[in-house]
C-alpha angles and dihedrals in degrees: 000000000000115000128198125200119210118187112228138163093213140016122200116202120195114197124176091354113178129188117267092228100124090121097059120086116275087228090079113103111255134184123237089276097053096256117140116253115231140173126236091284097051093258117148131209086281111069092222097048124085129180135191141173127019097351096064123086117255097026121142093216096237121138090234091055091050093049088049090048092051090050091051094046092045091056089046092052091048090049092048093048092047088057092053097050 
């Protein structure tokens, strides 16, 4: 078995991490681990609710991914609002 050594000043281990989404309605579709299911724009099963970052299904839990999720969701929100006005 090959082993690699990576120098690091800290290591963060996430075990059994679950999404902190207790405040959102239970009616939003979730996956088996409780993460909120979204489309490519961040829209949930409710047309007026969007999710991004660690609470969404399929996320890799990286800060850069959460930022990108937020940007996509924000653009989708702006587009949705412009259609209604």
